[in-house]
C-alpha positions in Angstrom: 52.0 148.0 105.3 54.1 147.2 102.2 52.4 148.2 98.9 53.2 146.3 95.7 52.0 147.3 92.3 52.4 145.9 88.8 53.0 148.5 86.2 54.6 148.7 82.7 56.9 145.9 81.8 55.2 143.7 84.4 57.7 144.8 87.1 56.6 144.8 90.7 56.9 148.2 92.3 57.6 149.2 95.8 56.1 152.3 97.4 58.7 153.9 99.7 56.6 156.8 100.7 53.6 158.7 99.3 54.6 160.1 96.0 57.7 157.8 95.5 57.8 154.3 94.2 60.7 152.3 92.8 60.9 149.3 90.5 61.5 146.2 92.6 64.8 145.6 90.7 67.1 148.6 90.5 69.8 149.2 87.9 73.2 150.3 89.4 75.7 152.4 87.5 78.8 152.1 89.8 80.8 150.2 87.1 79.5 152.3 84.1 83.0 153.7 83.3 84.2 150.2 82.7 81.4 149.4 80.3 83.1 151.5 77.7 79.7 152.3 76.2 79.0 155.2 73.9 76.2 157.6 75.0 74.0 156.0 72.4 74.7 152.5 73.8 74.0 153.7 77.4 70.7 155.2 76.2 69.8 151.9 74.7 70.6 150.2 78.0 68.3 152.6 79.8 65.6 152.0 77.3 66.0 148.2 77.6 65.7 148.5 81.4 62.5 150.5 81.0 61.1 147.9 78.6 61.6 145.4 81.5 59.9 147.7 83.9 63.1 148.8 85.6 62.7 152.5 86.2 65.0 153.2 89.1 68.8 153.9 88.6 71.4 154.0 91.4 74.4 156.3 91.4 76.8 158.0 93.8 78.9 161.1 93.5 82.1 159.1 94.0 81.5 156.4 91.4 84.6 156.9 89.2 84.9 160.3 90.6 81.5 161.4 89.2 82.2 160.0 85.7 79.4 157.4 86.1 76.8 160.2 86.8 78.1 162.1 83.8 77.8 159.1 81.5 74.2 158.6 82.6 73.5 162.3 82.1 75.0 162.3 78.6 72.8 159.3 77.6 69.7 161.0 79.2 70.4 164.2 77.3 69.8 162.3 74.0 66.3 161.6 75.1 65.4 164.0 77.9 61.7 163.1 77.9 62.7 159.8 79.6 63.4 161.8 82.8 59.8 161.8 83.8 59.7 158.0 83.4 62.6 157.2 85.8 63.8 157.6 89.4 67.3 158.7 90.1 69.1 157.7 93.3 72.5 159.2 94.2 74.7 159.4 97.3 77.1 161.8 99.0 79.3 162.0 102.1 82.6 160.3 101.0 85.6 162.2 99.7 88.7 160.8 98.0 91.3 162.2 95.7 90.4 161.8 92.0 91.2 163.9 88.9 87.5 164.5 88.4 87.0 165.7 92.0 89.5 168.6 92.3 87.9 170.0 95.5 88.7 166.8 97.5 91.9 166.8 99.4 91.9 163.3 101.0 89.9 160.2 101.8 87.5 160.7 104.6 83.8 161.2 105.3 82.2 164.6 105.0 78.5 165.2 105.9 78.9 168.9 106.5 76.3 171.3 105.1 78.8 172.7 102.7 79.9 169.4 101.3 76.4 168.0 100.9 75.3 171.1 99.0 78.4 171.1 96.8 78.0 167.4 96.0 74.3 167.6 95.1 74.9 170.6 92.8 77.8 168.6 91.1 75.6 165.5 90.8 72.7 167.5 89.3 75.1 168.9 86.7 76.6 165.5 85.9 73.2 163.8 85.7 71.9 166.7 83.6 68.7 166.9 85.7 67.2 169.6 87.8 66.1 167.2 90.6 67.2 164.0 92.4 64.4 161.6 93.5 66.4 160.2 96.4 69.6 161.3 98.1 71.4 159.0 100.4 74.2 159.6 103.0 76.6 157.0 101.6 78.3 155.9 104.8 77.7 156.6 108.5 80.0 159.5 109.5 80.9 159.2 113.2 81.9 162.9 113.0 78.5 163.9 111.7 76.8 166.9 113.0 73.1 166.0 112.4 72.1 169.7 112.6 74.2 170.3 109.5 72.6 167.4 107.6 69.2 168.6 108.7 70.0 172.1 107.3 71.2 170.7 104.0 68.3 168.3 103.6 65.7 171.0 104.4 67.2 173.5 101.9 67.5 170.9 99.2 63.9 169.8 99.7 62.5 173.3 99.8 64.4 174.3 96.6 63.2 171.2 94.8 66.7 169.9 94.1 66.1 166.7 96.1 62.6 165.2 96.7 63.4 162.4 99.3 66.2 161.4 101.6 67.7 158.2 103.0 70.9 156.5 104.2 73.2 153.7 103.2 75.1 151.3 105.4 73.7 152.7 108.6 73.3 150.6 111.7 69.9 150.8 113.5 71.3 153.2 116.1 72.9 155.5 113.5 69.6 155.5 111.5 67.6 156.3 114.7 69.9 159.2 115.6 69.7 160.9 112.2 66.0 160.3 111.9 65.4 162.0 115.3 66.7 165.3 113.9 64.5 165.3 110.8 60.9 166.4 110.4 60.4 164.0 107.4 61.1 160.3 107.1 64.3 158.7 105.8 62.8 156.4 103.2 65.4 153.7 102.8 68.6 152.2 104.1 70.8 150.8 101.3 72.6 147.8 102.7 75.0 145.0 101.6 72.6 142.0 101.4 73.1 138.7 99.7 73.1 135.0 100.3 76.8 135.5 101.2 76.5 138.7 103.3 74.3 138.2 106.3 75.6 140.9 108.7 72.7 143.2 108.1 70.3 140.4 108.7 72.0 139.7 112.0 72.6 143.2 113.4 69.0 144.4 113.5 69.2 146.6 110.3 66.4 144.6 108.5 64.2 144.6 111.6 64.8 148.3 112.1 63.7 148.9 108.5 60.5 146.9 109.1 59.9 148.8 112.3 60.0 152.1 110.4 58.0 150.6 107.4 60.9 151.4 105.1 62.1 149.2 102.3 65.8 148.4 102.1 67.9 148.5 98.9 70.4 145.7 98.5 73.9 146.4 97.0 76.1 143.6 95.8 73.3 141.1 95.7 75.6 138.6 94.0 78.6 139.4 96.2 80.3 141.2 93.4 80.4 138.0 91.3 82.4 136.1 94.0 79.4 133.9 94.6 80.3 132.1 91.3 84.1 132.0 91.6 85.3 131.7 95.2 86.5 128.3 96.2 86.2 128.4 100.0 84.1 125.8 101.8 81.3 128.4 102.5 81.0 129.3 98.8 81.0 125.7 97.8 78.2 124.9 100.3 76.2 127.9 99.0 76.5 127.0 95.4 75.4 123.4 96.2 72.3 124.7 98.0 71.5 127.2 95.3 71.8 124.5 92.6 69.4 122.2 94.6 66.8 125.0 94.9 67.3 125.9 91.3 66.5 122.3 90.3 63.4 122.3 92.6 62.0 125.6 91.3 62.9 125.2 87.6 64.9 128.4 87.7 67.4 129.1 84.8 70.4 129.9 87.0 71.6 130.1 90.6 71.7 133.9 90.0 67.9 133.8 89.8 67.8 131.9 93.1 70.2 134.3 94.8 68.0 137.3 93.8 64.8 135.4 94.7 66.2 134.7 98.2 66.4 138.5 98.7 63.1 139.3 96.9 61.1 136.8 98.9 62.0 138.5 102.2 58.9 140.3 103.8 60.9 143.5 104.3 60.5 144.4 100.7 64.2 144.3 99.7 65.0 145.9 96.3 68.2 144.4 94.8 70.5 146.5 92.7 71.9 144.8 89.6 75.1 146.4 88.2 75.5 144.6 84.9 75.4 146.1 81.4 74.5 142.7 80.0 70.7 142.7 79.4 70.6 138.9 79.9 72.0 139.3 83.4 69.4 142.0 84.1 66.7 139.8 82.9 67.9 137.1 85.4 67.2 139.6 88.2 63.8 140.3 86.8 63.0 136.6 86.4 63.7 136.1 90.1 60.4 137.9 90.9 58.5 135.0 89.5 60.3 132.5 91.8 58.6 132.0 95.2 60.8 130.1 97.6 59.2 128.2 100.4 60.5 128.4 104.0 62.4 125.1 103.7 64.3 126.4 100.6 64.9 129.8 102.1 66.4 128.3 105.3 68.4 125.7 103.3 70.3 128.6 101.7 70.7 130.4 105.0 72.0 127.2 106.7 74.5 126.7 103.8 75.9 130.2 104.5 76.4 129.5 108.2 77.4 125.9 107.9 74.9 124.7 110.4 71.1 124.4 110.8 69.1 126.9 112.8 68.8 125.8 116.5 
């Protein structure tokens, strides 16, 4: 059963597991280095999100080589009492060469016990916190030894450094394999989901999430902005369908419809918005007030595919 609650800022909340709930809209920090914000400006952005009811913030150890985590940590250090009002998500398992990551010697996946432990400790330092609410394995590692992941997860949980665990970009079989080694549930699978990207609707990932009663997180819900600029036939069809539904619903933008298309899905999808522009963030929140009917939802699906359902 999916549990929805309305709390501060009138933001819908999603319960992932007992003791952990997220704001329906999540704020992503993967572009934070490019925002060129001061710590004070980043703190104001966090506080503006909180006023909207957005309490969950998405990170990864590799975003700008860990610089994005550090920027968030510096902002949080200006008002540490905010830590108890937010949820921090971060990820591990990818290495690449970056000046801020001197231990890495190449670009590959690493889900070894040693790397997970090293990465989490580095993230804790960068984020300036003593615990992470949710740690995700960033990408499926076909060289993964699940016993090492299990060992790392259990140690991180027992020491209080990480409270909950999940995955990102995992197929159903990859999710099932790792879950089979663990004595506690993986609480989410963060997937690429948008009106443009349907692969995870078609490959069983959404159905698998619903089977396990977990709620997916959606990265790149606006297709990295390409939804508005690409000129291929598919994108033209999509924009036309989104504009028609926008007119029908009275929405302010096609962005709101694109978010609403995800938010209406019964799996409980939580979109991640990665903008520093508060007006763009408000668009994501506004989508929660838009309820698409089946005809509208399938109109957008058909526009992506270029044909109607059979």
